[in-house]
N, C-alpha and C positions, 0 to 999 in steps of 0.2 A: 504494499500500499504506500510505502515511502519510497523516495528515490534511492538508488544504491548508495549515494553519498551519505544520505540521512541514516540508512540501516547500518553502514559502517560506523559511523559516528556514534550511534546508540550502543553498538556491541563494545566499541572501544571504552566508551564512558561507563558502561555497566560492569565491565571486567574488573576495574578497580586494582588496587595494589594490596588489598588486605586479605584476599581469597575467599571472602564470604560470598560474594556474588560472581558467578562464572557464567559466560555465555560464549558460544562459538560452535564450529562444527568439528567433530571428530573426523580424522582423515587417516587414510591408509598410507603407510610409508611405502616407498617403491621397493620392490623385492630386490634384494642383493644378489647380483649375478654369480653363480658358481664359478670358482676360478680353479682350473685343473692344475695341480702342482703336486709335488711329491711330499707335502706337509698335510698334517691331519686337519680337516675342516671340522670344526665343533658343530656346525649347523647340520651336517649330513653324516659325519662319522666316516666318510669315504676318504681315500687318498687318490692323488692323481694317477698313481700306477694302477689301482683298481679300475678306474674308469677307463684307462688306456686299453685294458684287456677286453672290454667290450667290443663286440663286432661292430665295425662302423655302421653297416647297413642297418643292423638291428636297432642301433642308437638313433639313425635318422628316422626310421619308422616309428619308433617309440616316441620320439620328439614331435613328430608330425600329429600322432594320435593325441598326445597331451595338449598340443596347440589347439587342435579341433575341439576337444572337450572343453577347454577354458573358454574359447571364444563362443561357442555355442551356449555355454552356461550364461555368459555375460550378456549375450543378446537376449535370452529368455528372461533373465533377471530384470533387464532394463524395460522390457516391454510388459512385465507383470507389476512392477513397482513404480510409484511415482519418484521423481528425481529428488535429490537432496535439496535442489533449488526450490522446488515446489513445497517441499515439507517445511522449509523455513520461511517461505513468503506468506503462508497462511498459518493460523493458529491450529493446534492440534484438534480443537473441537470441530473444526471444519472438515476433518476427515472422518469424524465419528457421528456427526449430525447432519443429515442431508438437508434439514430444514434451516440450517444456519445461514444468516443473510450474508451474502457476498457481493462485495462491490470495490471498486478501486478509488483511491483518493485522487482528487484532482492534482494535476502536476503544478499548476500555478493559478493564482487569483486573476480573474478577468479584470476586476477593477477593485479599487480599495474600498473597504467596508464604510458604510456611511457613519457608523459609530466609532471609527478608528480615530484616535488622537494621539499622534506618535510621541509627543512630549509627555502626555500624562501616562500613556501605556508603558513607555520605556522606563519610567520611574517607578510606577505603581506595580507593573507586573514582571517586566523583563529583569530589572535590577533584583527585585525580590527573589524571583526564581532562581537566578544564578546564586544569590547568596545562599538560598535553601540547600541547593545541591553543590556547594563549594568544595566539598570533599568527595564524598561517593554515596551511592545508594544506601548502602548498610547505615551509614552515619545519619542519613536523612530519615530512614524508617525508625531509627532508634530515638529521634528527637522531634518529629513532626507534631506530635500530640501536644507539646508545650510551646510550639512555634506559631507565629502569625503567618497566614498564608493568603495568596491571591488578593492582597490588598484589603482584606476584611478587617484588619486592626485588632483581631482577636485570635487567641490560640485555637486550634483544632477542638479540644475538649469543651471549651466554652460554646463554641459554635454548635457543636453536637448536642450539648445539654439544652440549649435554647431552642434547637430545632426538633428536638425529640418528639414533642407533642404533635407537630404537624406531620413529620415523616412517619411516626409510628402508626398514625390513624389513617393516613391516605395512602401510602405505599403498599404495605403488606396485603390487604385485601385484593390488590389488582395482580399479584404475582404468584406463581408457584415455581417449584424446583425445575431448572433448566430452561426458564423462560429468558427473553431478550429484553434489554433495557438499553436506551439510548440517551445520553446527556448532551444536549445542545450547549455550546460554549462551556466545555468541561474544565477548563483551565489545566492545572496540573494533575488533576484526577482526584483530588482529596474529598470534594463533595461527593463523588460517585463512590469513593472508597467508604465514606461515612454512611452513605445510604445503604451500601451492602452490609455494613456492620449492624446497622439498626434493623434491617430486614432479618439478619440472622438471629439477633437478640429477641426479637418480637415473635417471629414465626418459624425461627429454625431453617430458613431458606438457605439453600447451597446451590452450587453449579449453575448460577445465573451467567449469562453470556452478555458482556458489556460492550458497548459501542459508544462513540461520541465523535464530536468535533470541537476544535478550538482555532480561533483566528490566528494566535500567535504561534509561530513555528516552535520557538524556544519552549512554550508551555506544552503543546502537543507532543514534542519529543519526550518531555519529562513524564507526561501521562503514559505514553507507551512504555517507558522505562519501568514505571511503577507496576503496571499491569502485566508486563511481560515476565517480571521476576517477583512480584510479591502480590498477586491478585489474592484477596482474602476468600476463605470459606468455600474453596474449591471453585471459584468463578473462574471463567475463561474470557480472555480478551478477543473480541470479534475483530473490529477494526476501529482505529481512533485516527482521524484526519486533520490536518491543518486545512481549515476551510472556513468560509464565510457562513454564519447561521442563517442569513437571508436567502441563500442559495445552496441547497442541499440537493441539487438536481442530479448528482451523481449516485445518490442513495435511492433505492428502489421504493416505490410507494407500499402502503399496507403492509410494513415489514416487522414492526417491533411491538412487544407486548405491553411496554409502557415507555413513553417519551416525556423527558422533562429537561428543564433548565434550572440551575441553582440561582442564576441571576440574569436577567435580560438587560444587558448593559445599553442605556439609552444613548441617544445622539447628544454629544456634549455641546454642540454649536449649530443647531438646526438652521438658523437663518444666516449663518456665516458672518458673524460679527468680526472674525478674522485675526483677532489678537494672538500672539504666540503663546500667551498665558491663559490657561484655563481659569485662573482666578480673575483676570481682568475681564474675561469674556462673560463670567457669571455676574460681575458688578453691573455690567451692561444689561443683562437680563433681569436682574433684581430691580434695576431703575425702570425698565420697560413695564414690569409688573406693577409698579406703584404709581405709574402714570395714568391719567384719566383721558387724555386727548385721543382723538379717533386714530391717529397714525400709530401711537404706541399700542393701542388695543388691536389693530390690524396686524401689527408685526407679532403680537403675542399669539394671536389666533393662527397666523401662518406658521410660527414655530411649533405650536402644539399640534396642528394638523400634520405636520412633517413627522413628528415624534410618533404620532398615532398610526401613520401610515407605514413606519418603520416597524413598529410592534406588529402591526397587522400582518406584515409580510414575513416576519421571523416566526410567529405563532403559526402562520399558515403553513410553513414548511414542517413544523413539528407535527401539525395535524395529519398533513399529507403522508408522512412516513409511518405513522401509527397504524396498527391494524384495526379494522372496523370493530367498534364496541369497546376499544381500550382507552385507557387513561392518558391524558395529556396534562402535565402539571408545570405551572410557572411559578417559581419561588421569588422572593424578595423583589416584588413589583414596586417602584417608586411612584408617588403620586406626581401630578404637574408640577413644575417647578414654582409657579406662582402660589401654590399651596403649601410649599415646604422649601424654603431657601436653603435648608441644610443638607439637601440631597441633590442628586444630579437631574432630576426631571424624569417623567414617566406619564402614566395614564391613570385616570380616575377608575373606581370600582364600577361607576355606572356605565363606563365605556364598553365593558366586555359584551354584554348581552346583544346591543345593537350591532357590535362589530361582527358577530357571526354572519349576519346578512350582508353587511356592507363589504366585507373581505371574502365572502363566499367560503367561509371555513365549514367543513363537512363535520359540524359539531351540533350535539343536541343542546339546544339553548336553555333548556330546563335543568341541565346537569351541573351548572356551575356552583361551586363551594368555594368560599373565600374565608381566610382566617388572618387575623392580625399577626404580624411578624413580632417576635419577642426580643429581637437584637437591635433593630434599627427603628428610629422613630418614623411612624406614619407609613412604613412599608406593609405589604400583605402578601399572602400567597393566593394562588388560583388553581383550582381543579376543574378540569372539564372532561366530557367523554366524547369520543368520536362516535358518529352514528353508526349503528350496527345494520348493515345493509341485508 
C-alpha cells in the first residue's frame, strides 16, 4: 500500500538497535559450491580422491537428474505458493479471510486538503510525532500512556478515561469478533488503539481488522509502524494510507462494519484571511463575529457555509465506505467559531439532520445520537446509521 521507499523506511525504523522489535525477510544463503580436492570436506565427508573415482559418465547423468528435480520442484513451488513479495505487501489476515477489504493507497494527493495549514500542522503534529518516536518503537510503546499525543494536550490515559462513557456505549454493540473498523484521520493510530482497548474491556472483542487514513505522511507511517508490530488483542492491520479524508475514492463502497473519526479537523481559514499566523487569522474571525454590519455578517455566513460543505464532504465519504445498516461515528465535533472563540470552528448540533438531505448522505435521519464531550468545552460526539438497503 505504500511506496517501496516508505516500506523500506518503516522496516529500518522499526528494527531499532535494542533487539525488541524485529522486521524483515528471512533469506536463503547461496549454496556453497563443492570443491574437489584431496582434503576432507566437513559438509560432505568426501574427499577429492573419492569423487575422482566415480565414473565421469555416471557423474554427468546423476548431475543432470538432480538438476532436473531441483528445477521442476522450484517451478511447482513457485506456481503453488504466493511469492514473498506478495506475502509482505499484504497483511496475513488478507490470506486467511476472503472477505477482508483490499485496496491500494493513492501514490500522491491530487490537491492540498482544504483544512491543511502547514505552519500549524508542522508544529502541532509533525514535530510532536517526531518527538514521540525520537528513540524507537519499543520506547514509544512503554511510554505513550503518560505522554500527550496528536496535539490533544492531554496524555493517553486521561483521554481514555474521559472518552470511556461514549466509546463503551456506542462502539461495542456495533461490532463482533473479526469485524472491520475504519478510522478517518487516524493520526498516529492511538485513538484507534484506545478504541480497540475499550472494545476488548467492555465486550471482550478480539481479532478486529483495522483500516484508516491520515493526511500527514509522517503520522500515517507511525500508525502503520504501531499496528504492524503491536496491534492489540489479536487485531490485524488491513491498510492504513496517507490520504485526504474528503477523497477516499480509492476505498471501495459498502466495505466496513464501523467507520469513525476521532476528530474532524475543520478549515482553519475558510475565507482566506491569509496571515501566516493562525492566531492572527483567528483575531480577524473573532472581530467579524462581533461586528453587526452587513458585510461582516455576510463574510461570517460565507465562512460557515464553506466549513459546513467541508464537513458534508468528509462525512459523506465515511458514509459511502460503511456497510449498509452499519454505524458511522464522528467524535470531537467543534461548534461554529462565533459560538466558541476558544476552538477551531465547526458545525452546530442542529446542522446534522438537514445535512442528510442537503449532502445526499445515505443515512437514516432518525438515527442520530449526540453526547457532550467531556474533554473540550462545547464539543460533542455524533452517532448515525447508514440505511440498510
